[in-house]
N, C-alpha and C positions, 0 to 999 in steps of 0.2 A: 156753483158760485163762479168758477173760472170762466165759463162761457159768457156770463153776464158782464163781467169785467172786460173780457177780451172784445166782445161786441162793442162796448162803449168806447174802448181805446182805439180800435181799428176804424170804426164808423160812427164818430160822435154825432154827425148830422142826421144820419139815418136812425139812430137810437137816442134821440134827444130826450124822449120821455122816459127812458129806462134809468132807473136809479139802483145800481148794483149794491150800494151801501145799505139802502133800505131793505132790499131783498135779503142781504146777508144778515142784517139785524133781525129780521123776521125769522130767519132760519135759526139763529142762535137762541132766541127767546122761545120759539115754538117747538123746536125739535131737540135742542140741546139742553133746554130748561136752565139757561145761564143768564145772569144779569150782567151783560157785558156789551160795551159799545165798540164795534169793530173799527170805528174811525179814531178812537182814542187808545185802544189796546192792541198793540201788535202792528206789524206791517204786512198786509195781505197783498197789496198791489202798489207798485211804485210807478207812477206815470210821470212823464216829463211835461206836465202842463204848466 
């Protein structure tokens, strides 16, 4: 997850089609088998946008 967020933060124009939150959500549901939305539960990445 970290590389997805880092790529988006460091090069937002280059990775404009990358959605780290959607990838994170897919990981949480598919591999952790949790019903959790990473955008509403916890602080995983804090960007200065």
